C-alpha positions as CSV (number, residue, x, y, z in Angstrom):
1,V,-0.1,0.1,0.1
2,S,1.4,3.5,-1.1
3,Q,-2.0,5.8,-0.4
4,M,-4.4,6.2,1.9
5,T,-7.8,8.0,1.4
6,P,-10.0,8.8,4.3
7,M,-13.6,9.5,3.9
8,R,-13.4,12.8,5.4
9,G,-9.8,14.1,4.4
10,T,-7.0,14.2,1.4
11,S,-4.9,11.7,0.3
12,V,-1.9,10.5,2.0
13,Y,1.2,8.6,1.0
14,V,2.2,6.0,3.5
15,S,5.1,3.5,3.3
16,N,5.8,-0.1,5.0
17,R,1.8,-1.1,5.4
18,Y,0.6,-4.1,3.3
19,L,-2.1,-6.0,3.0
20,K,-1.8,-10.0,2.4
21,I,-3.6,-12.6,1.4
22,E,-2.8,-16.5,1.4
23,G,-5.6,-19.0,0.5
24,D,-8.9,-18.1,3.2
25,Q,-6.0,-16.0,5.5
26,I,-5.4,-12.1,5.8
27,D,-2.7,-10.3,7.2
28,C,-3.3,-6.6,7.3
29,S,-1.0,-3.8,8.4
30,L,-2.8,-0.5,7.6
31,P,-3.2,2.7,8.7
32,Y,-6.5,4.2,9.7
33,A,-8.0,7.8,9.8
34,G,-11.5,7.8,10.6
35,K,-14.4,8.2,13.1
36,E,-17.4,6.2,14.1
37,D,-20.4,6.3,12.6
38,I,-22.6,7.2,16.0
39,P,-20.3,8.5,18.6
40,H,-22.6,10.2,20.3
41,L,-24.4,7.3,21.7
42,K,-21.4,6.2,23.7
43,T,-19.5,6.9,26.6
44,R,-15.8,8.4,26.3
45,G,-14.6,5.0,27.2
46,E,-16.4,2.9,24.4
47,M,-15.5,5.5,21.3
48,R,-12.6,3.8,19.2
49,M,-10.1,6.1,17.7
50,D,-7.7,3.5,16.4
51,S,-5.0,4.6,14.0
52,K,-4.1,1.0,12.5
53,I,-5.6,-1.9,11.1
54,E,-3.7,-4.3,12.4
55,F,-4.6,-8.5,12.4
56,R,-4.4,-11.8,11.2
57,G,-7.6,-13.6,10.6
58,T,-9.6,-15.7,8.6
59,I,-11.6,-14.3,5.1
60,E,-15.1,-15.2,4.8
61,N,-18.0,-14.6,2.0
62,Y,-15.2,-14.5,-0.8
63,L,-16.0,-13.4,-4.3
64,L,-14.1,-13.0,-7.4
65,Q,-15.8,-10.8,-10.3
66,L,-13.7,-10.6,-13.4
67,L,-14.4,-7.5,-16.0
68,P,-13.0,-8.6,-19.2
69,K,-14.0,-5.1,-20.6
70,K,-12.4,-3.0,-17.9
71,K,-9.2,-5.5,-17.7
72,S,-9.6,-6.0,-14.0
73,G,-11.2,-7.9,-11.4
74,V,-13.0,-7.2,-8.4
75,V,-12.2,-9.7,-5.3
76,T,-14.7,-9.0,-2.0
77,F,-14.8,-10.3,1.4
78,T,-15.6,-10.0,4.8
79,T,-13.4,-10.4,8.1
80,K,-13.6,-9.8,11.8
81,Y,-11.4,-7.4,13.3
82,S,-11.3,-6.4,17.1
83,G,-15.2,-7.8,17.4
84,E,-16.3,-5.9,14.1
85,E,-17.1,-7.0,11.0
86,L,-14.7,-5.6,8.0
87,K,-15.7,-5.4,4.4
88,F,-13.1,-5.4,2.0
89,S,-13.6,-4.5,-2.1
90,I,-10.1,-4.7,-3.9
91,T,-10.0,-3.5,-7.7
92,I,-7.1,-4.9,-9.5
93,D,-6.2,-3.8,-12.8
94,N,-4.5,-5.4,-15.6
95,Y,-1.4,-3.6,-14.8
96,G,-1.2,-4.6,-11.0
97,K,-2.4,-1.8,-9.6
98,A,-4.7,-2.2,-6.5
99,K,-7.2,-0.3,-5.3
100,I,-8.9,-0.7,-1.9
101,R,-11.8,-0.2,0.2
102,V,-12.2,-1.5,3.9
103,T,-15.6,-0.4,5.3
104,P,-15.9,-1.4,9.3
105,E,-19.0,-1.9,10.6
106,S,-19.5,1.2,12.7
107,R,-16.8,3.7,11.6
108,D,-16.0,5.5,8.4
109,Y,-14.6,3.8,5.6
110,I,-11.0,4.1,4.0
111,D,-9.8,3.8,0.3
112,Y,-6.2,2.5,0.1
113,E,-3.8,2.3,-3.7
114,G,-0.9,0.3,-4.0
115,S,0.6,-2.7,-6.3
116,V,0.3,-6.5,-5.9
117,Y,2.7,-8.8,-5.6
118,A,2.5,-12.5,-6.1
119,L,3.6,-14.1,-2.6
């Protein structure tokens, strides 16, 4: 991952961050800059202001859609992180570039861009 764009902000370049997928396993180390959707309903101790999404877990609901006219493919799946469901949508083009959207269950979504490499 080389760039992130928060839902409520501007693009920022990042380094040494990644999203690795192997079989049904995910290894994720991504920065995060977002807020909860409804913070006013929670106490200060319950509010989440994470600055990263770092975990290893299992992928569920995996779907691959090939888009031959656009010379790309879209991979979607869900996984659990810290008691919350995360939805991932990864669009990969013919040149090895990837656009990733991570949508947490109760926080702002965030977009990432980077390159795809075989493991």
